[in-house]
C-alpha positions, 0 to 999 in steps of 0.5 A: 491510507485510511482504506489501506489501514482498514484492509490491514486491520480487517485481514489481521482480524480474520487471520486472528493475529495480534499486532505483535504476531503480524510484526514478528511474521513480517519482520517489522516492529509492532509500532510499525504495524500500529502506524499502518493500522492507524493510517499514518501517512509516512510509512516505509514502502518496503516494510509496508509491502512486507506486512501486506505480503504476510497478510496475503494482500498486495499493493497495486498502482493504478492510473487515476485522473487528476489535473497533475496526471493530465498535465503529465500525460504522454501522447499514445504511441503511433499518433504520428507525433514521433519522428 
C-alpha cells in the first residue's frame, strides 16, 4: 500500500489537484483520498479504482512467488495429469 500511496500522491501533485478536487472528480470522499494517500490497508476496492482511473492510473494483479502461492499452484495444462 505504501507504493500505491506514493504513486497516487505524486500523480495528484503532477496534475495539480487538491485532495478535495480529486475526491470530487472520482466521486469519493476527501477522507477516502487521504486514507489512500496515507496507505491505509482497508480501503474499498471500487472506490480505489475510481481514484486511480481519475488520475489515469490502473491497478494490476500479477503472480508473485510466495510459499502460499506455491502451495496453491496448479499443474500446467497438457502435462498428462488430466484424464
